[in-house]
C-alpha positions in Angstrom: 68.8 96.0 93.0 69.0 97.3 89.4 67.0 95.1 86.8 69.0 93.4 84.0 69.3 96.3 81.3 66.9 96.0 78.5 68.3 95.2 75.0 66.8 98.5 73.8 69.2 100.5 76.1 72.1 99.0 74.7 73.9 98.9 71.4 72.6 96.7 68.6 73.3 93.1 69.0 73.9 93.3 72.6 71.9 91.7 75.3 71.3 92.2 78.9 72.3 89.5 81.5 73.4 88.8 85.0 76.8 87.7 86.3 75.3 84.5 87.5 73.8 83.6 84.1 77.1 83.7 82.3 79.1 82.2 85.2 79.5 79.0 87.0 81.1 77.7 90.3 80.2 80.9 92.3 81.4 79.8 95.7 83.1 80.9 98.8 86.6 79.7 99.4 88.3 77.2 101.8 88.6 77.6 105.6 92.0 76.8 106.8 95.2 78.4 108.4 97.9 79.5 106.2 101.4 78.3 106.7 104.8 78.7 104.9 106.0 75.5 106.2 103.1 73.2 105.1 103.3 70.9 101.9 100.4 71.7 100.2 98.8 74.1 97.3 99.1 77.8 97.6 96.3 79.4 99.6 95.3 82.6 98.1 93.9 85.3 100.6 92.7 88.8 100.0 95.7 90.3 101.4 97.9 88.4 98.6 96.2 90.4 95.9 97.9 93.9 95.8 97.7 96.4 93.1 96.2 94.1 90.8 98.9 91.6 91.1 99.7 88.4 93.0 103.3 87.4 93.7 102.9 83.6 94.1 106.3 83.2 95.6 105.1 84.9 98.7 101.7 83.2 99.0 101.7 80.8 101.6 100.2 77.0 101.5 97.5 75.1 103.3 96.6 71.8 104.6 93.8 70.3 102.5 92.3 67.0 101.4 92.3 65.7 97.8 88.5 66.1 97.6 88.7 69.7 98.8 91.6 70.4 96.4 89.1 69.3 93.4 86.5 71.8 95.0 88.6 74.8 95.6 91.2 74.6 92.9 92.0 77.8 91.0 92.4 77.6 87.2 93.3 80.1 84.3 90.4 82.2 83.6 88.8 82.2 87.3 88.1 85.3 88.8 88.1 85.8 92.6 86.5 88.6 94.7 87.1 90.2 98.2 83.7 89.5 99.9 84.4 91.4 102.9 86.4 94.3 104.3 87.8 97.6 102.9 88.4 96.0 99.5 85.0 94.5 99.1 84.2 94.0 95.5 87.6 94.3 94.3 88.4 91.3 91.7 91.4 89.6 90.2 91.6 87.6 87.1 93.5 84.3 87.3 95.8 84.5 84.2 97.9 81.8 85.4 98.9 80.1 88.8 100.7 77.3 90.4 98.6 74.6 92.2 96.5 76.7 94.2 93.1 77.0 96.2 91.4 80.3 97.6 90.6 81.3 101.0 87.1 81.9 102.6 87.1 85.7 102.5 87.3 85.2 98.5 84.3 84.2 96.1 85.5 82.7 93.0 83.4 82.4 89.7 84.3 80.9 86.4 83.0 82.2 83.2 80.8 79.9 81.1 82.4 79.0 77.6 82.8 80.5 75.2 82.8 83.8 77.0 86.3 85.6 77.1 87.1 85.7 80.9 89.2 88.9 80.4 86.0 90.8 79.1 84.1 89.6 82.3 87.1 90.9 84.3 86.9 94.3 82.8 83.2 94.5 83.6 84.3 94.1 87.3 86.5 97.3 87.2 83.8 99.5 85.5 82.1 102.5 87.3 78.8 100.8 86.9 80.0 97.7 88.5 81.3 99.7 91.5 78.0 101.6 91.7 76.2 98.4 91.8 78.4 97.2 94.5 78.1 100.2 96.6 74.3 99.9 96.4 74.1 96.1 97.2 76.9 95.4 99.8 75.6 94.9 103.4 77.0 95.8 106.6 78.2 99.2 108.0 81.1 98.4 110.0 82.2 95.5 107.9 80.8 95.8 104.4 80.4 92.4 102.6 79.2 91.1 99.4 77.8 87.5 99.0 77.5 85.1 96.4 74.0 85.7 95.7 74.2 89.3 95.4 77.3 88.7 92.9 75.4 86.5 91.0 72.4 88.9 90.5 74.3 91.8 89.4 73.1 92.9 85.9 75.6 93.4 83.1 75.6 94.1 79.4 76.7 91.6 77.0 78.0 92.1 73.4 78.6 89.5 70.6 81.5 87.2 71.2 83.6 88.7 68.4 83.0 92.2 69.9 83.9 90.9 73.2 87.4 90.1 71.8 87.9 93.4 70.0 86.9 95.4 73.3 89.4 93.4 75.4 92.4 93.9 72.9 91.4 97.9 72.7 91.1 98.3 76.3 94.3 96.5 77.2 96.2 98.5 74.6 94.7 101.8 75.9 95.1 100.8 79.6 98.6 99.7 78.9 99.5 103.4 78.1 97.5 104.6 81.1 99.6 102.5 83.4 102.8 103.5 81.4 101.8 107.3 82.2 100.9 106.5 85.8 104.2 104.9 86.4 106.1 108.0 84.9 104.0 110.2 87.1 104.7 108.0 90.2 108.4 108.8 89.6 107.9 112.6 89.7 107.6 113.0 93.7 110.9 111.4 94.5 112.5 113.7 91.8 110.9 116.7 93.4 112.1 115.7 96.9 115.6 115.2 95.4 115.4 118.7 93.9 114.3 120.5 97.0 116.9 118.7 99.1 119.6 119.8 96.4 118.2 123.4 96.7 118.6 123.5 100.4 122.0 122.0 100.2 123.3 124.5 97.6 121.9 127.2 99.4 123.8 126.1 102.9 127.1 125.6 100.9 127.3 128.9 99.2 126.9 127.3 95.9 123.5 128.8 95.2 124.9 132.3 95.3 128.5 131.5 93.9 128.2 134.1 91.3 126.3 136.7 93.3 129.1 137.2 95.8 131.4 140.0 95.2 134.2 138.5 96.9 134.2 134.9 95.7 134.2 134.5 91.8 135.9 130.9 91.9 134.1 127.7 92.2 134.0 126.2 95.6 136.0 123.0 96.2 134.6 120.1 98.1 132.6 121.3 101.2 134.7 124.5 101.7 132.5 127.3 102.8 133.0 131.0 101.3 135.6 133.0 103.3 132.8 135.5 104.2 130.9 132.8 105.9 131.3 131.5 109.5 129.9 128.3 111.3 128.0 129.1 114.5 125.9 127.2 117.0 122.2 127.3 116.7 122.3 128.8 120.5 124.7 131.5 119.3 122.4 132.8 116.7 119.1 132.5 118.6 117.9 134.6 121.4 116.2 131.6 122.9 116.0 127.6 122.2 113.1 126.0 124.4 110.2 123.9 123.8 106.5 123.9 124.7 104.5 123.0 127.7 105.5 120.0 129.5 102.2 119.4 131.4 98.9 118.9 129.4 96.8 121.9 129.9 93.3 121.8 130.7 91.3 121.8 127.4 88.5 123.8 126.6 85.8 123.4 123.9 87.1 126.5 122.0 89.5 129.3 122.4 93.5 129.3 121.8 94.7 126.5 119.7 96.9 123.8 121.4 99.3 122.4 118.6 100.3 118.7 118.7 103.3 117.4 116.8 100.9 115.6 114.5 99.2 118.9 113.5 102.6 119.8 111.8 102.5 118.1 108.4 105.1 118.8 105.5 106.7 121.7 107.5 103.5 123.7 108.1 100.9 123.9 110.8 97.6 122.1 109.5 95.1 124.4 111.4 92.2 122.2 110.1 93.9 119.2 112.0 93.5 121.0 115.3 91.1 119.3 117.9 92.3 120.7 121.1 92.0 124.4 122.6 92.7 126.1 126.0 91.1 129.0 127.6 92.7 132.6 127.2 93.4 132.5 130.9 95.4 129.1 130.5 97.3 130.6 127.4 98.5 133.6 129.3 99.7 131.4 132.3 101.7 129.2 129.7 103.5 131.9 127.8 105.9 132.6 130.5 107.8 129.6 129.0 107.4 130.2 125.3 105.3 132.7 123.3 105.7 132.1 119.6 105.5 135.0 117.5 105.6 135.7 114.1 109.2 135.2 112.5 109.9 132.5 115.2 110.9 129.1 114.2 109.4 125.7 115.4 111.2 122.5 115.0 109.7 118.9 115.4 112.2 117.2 117.8 110.2 113.9 118.5 108.8 111.1 116.6 108.9 109.7 113.2 108.3 113.4 111.5 111.1 114.9 113.6 113.6 117.2 112.0 111.0 119.7 110.3 111.6 123.2 110.7 109.1 125.7 110.0 108.5 129.6 110.4 105.7 131.1 112.1 103.7 132.9 109.8 100.7 134.2 111.8 100.1 136.7 114.7 97.3 134.3 115.8 97.9 133.1 119.4 98.6 129.5 119.9 100.6 127.1 122.2 102.0 123.6 121.7 103.4 120.6 123.4 107.0 119.8 124.5 107.6 117.8 121.5 108.0 120.9 119.4 111.0 123.2 119.9 110.9 127.1 119.8 113.4 128.9 118.4 113.6 132.7 118.5 116.1 133.8 116.0 118.6 136.8 116.6 117.7 139.0 113.6 121.2 140.8 113.9 122.8 137.4 112.9 120.5 135.3 111.0 117.1 135.6 109.0 114.1 133.5 109.7 113.9 132.2 106.0 117.7 131.2 106.1 117.4 129.6 109.2 114.5 127.4 108.5 116.3 126.5 105.2 119.3 125.3 107.0 117.5 123.4 109.6 115.8 121.4 106.8 119.0 121.0 104.8 120.2 117.5 104.2 123.3 117.9 106.3 121.5 119.2 109.2 118.9 116.6 109.0 121.4 113.9 108.9 123.3 115.1 111.9 119.8 115.3 113.8 119.4 111.6 112.9 122.9 111.0 114.4 122.3 112.6 117.7 118.8 111.5 118.0 118.2 109.6 121.4 115.9 106.3 121.2 115.2 104.0 118.4 111.4 103.6 118.6 110.8 107.3 119.4 113.8 109.4 118.1 114.3 112.4 120.0 116.6 115.5 119.6 117.0 117.0 123.0 117.2 120.7 123.4 120.8 120.4 124.5 121.8 118.7 121.2 119.7 121.1 119.2 121.5 124.2 120.6 124.7 122.7 119.6 123.7 122.2 115.9 126.3 124.0 113.9 124.8 126.4 111.3 126.7 127.8 108.2 126.1 131.7 108.3 126.7 133.8 105.4 126.4 137.7 105.8 123.0 139.1 106.1 122.7 140.5 102.8 123.6 137.2 101.1 121.0 135.4 103.5 118.3 137.4 102.2 119.5 136.9 98.5 119.7 133.0 99.4 116.1 133.2 100.9 114.8 134.9 97.8 116.4 132.4 95.4 115.3 129.4 97.5 111.8 130.6 97.5 111.5 131.1 94.0 113.0 127.5 93.1 110.8 125.8 95.7 107.6 127.7 94.6 108.4 126.2 91.2 108.6 122.7 92.6 105.4 123.5 94.2 103.6 124.4 90.8 105.1 121.2 89.5 103.6 119.5 92.2 100.2 120.8 91.6 100.4 119.9 88.0 101.3 116.5 88.8 98.2 116.2 91.2 96.1 117.2 88.5 97.6 114.9 85.8 97.4 112.1 88.2 93.6 112.7 88.7 93.1 112.9 85.1 95.0 109.5 84.7 92.8 107.9 87.2 89.8 109.4 85.6 90.8 108.4 82.0 90.9 104.5 83.4 87.3 104.7 84.2 86.2 106.9 81.2 88.0 104.0 79.0 86.1 101.3 80.7 82.7 103.2 80.8 83.2 103.8 76.9 83.8 100.1 76.3 80.6 98.9 78.0 78.7 101.3 76.2 79.7 100.2 72.9 81.7 103.4 72.0 85.4 102.0 72.0 85.3 99.7 69.0 82.8 99.2 65.9 79.9 97.0 66.9 79.7 93.6 65.4 76.3 94.7 63.9 77.9 97.8 62.2 80.7 95.6 60.9 78.6 92.9 59.5 76.5 95.2 57.7 79.6 96.9 56.2 80.8 93.4 55.1 77.7 92.0 54.0 77.6 89.2 56.4 75.5 87.7 59.2 76.6 87.6 62.8 75.6 86.0 66.0 74.0 88.6 68.4 74.5 88.2 72.3 70.9 87.1 72.5 71.6 84.1 70.5 74.9 83.6 72.5 72.9 83.7 75.8 70.5 81.1 74.3 73.3 78.7 73.6 74.8 79.3 77.2 71.3 78.8 78.7 70.8 75.5 76.7 73.9 74.1 77.8 73.2 75.1 81.4 70.0 73.2 81.3 71.6 70.0 79.7 74.3 70.3 82.5 71.5 70.2 85.0 69.7 67.2 83.7 69.7 64.3 85.8 72.1 61.4 84.5 70.2 58.5 82.9 70.4 55.3 85.2 73.1 52.8 84.5 72.0 49.6 82.9 72.6 47.8 86.3 70.4 50.3 88.2 67.7 50.2 85.6 67.7 46.2 85.7 67.6 46.4 89.5 64.7 48.8 89.2 62.6 46.6 86.9 63.3 43.5 88.9 62.2 45.5 92.1 58.9 46.4 90.5 58.2 43.1 89.2 58.8 41.5 92.7 56.3 44.1 94.1 52.8 42.6 95.1 
């Protein structure tokens, strides 16, 4: 474990301490069964703390005696920690709460006055804190942090007035970061709607409305252009089949065997493939379906059904029966246009309507062949594909920028906290005192006060007059 940081390693006026020295009532929670029907205090558990918030209306209650309520009752300013599981070390500051106690998989600590609980709570979000937690948790399969380890964690402590300025500054900055995070979180849904609208416009003729030589007037409602036709998938395909129905003999290497779970976001994730067959097995199975570049695959089963993608590789592979194989008739339909049509909102909604089974929705080959596809002339199909690809590429670029911005926002939170606990975010109390020509109380003096009060609280109480008299009498009666 790291030693308490030396004062020389910290800003002027700061002092090194431990979590235990500036806290009290570091203890495990109450063991009981939670119930929504019990008339008792709220029973806070790890699972009730989500995204740094607690919805007290959904927190269950528990049966508990009045003596135990006094021992485990939560109060404003308390900080609770997850002491086991995937969220080990995650903390939550009780800013307000109804009558409540905390469960046994939580640790509760109470900052010693006059420390600001908000300052202590910020420390438990810093990179340094998480580094200490990762170094000191025990257990590989089920990591955990006990009360002793938590109390022994070293931490820096600034003067009291500086603590309050740090809290105010960090809360102001993190409010801006959270606002940016919320705005960024809305973008994926907007991009999804944009992609859907592009495909919907492509398959209705609106995307190429100005391009068509024969149709210069706006389309009304769901009317297709006069040059378009509606045809069944079977009529514009040379073959509609599916993958192998019997699990093939697997090999340690060879030809990839694609499962439906290897298709993510309308593409084959080759890195996810964990099953292979020999070349001999592959040659035997291709009598049923042999995917080639330009063919279309369609996920027909499960939660991810309804995804169409083009085969864009000449690499040999086979796949399971949950994936449909469509070989387009290039004299009637272009691969890119067919993929876009199958992924369009209208076709996907139809797939949901005809899917069999609730737990495992399945589009049968019979139903898939009957899908009605709007078919424009081939020249217009190619123009639609060109425009769709350009628009979707723009959405992909925005998505990459979004990912970069999201990473920066998350990094910014940690940067702000790290700066705050290095004394770089606000002027130190020592600097302000010199500028204003006044004295100040350094953190070392604050710690001395806390230690003195702690010693006084530990002194045994003086015996009552009655007990003292009894003790004197007992001594007098001794021979």
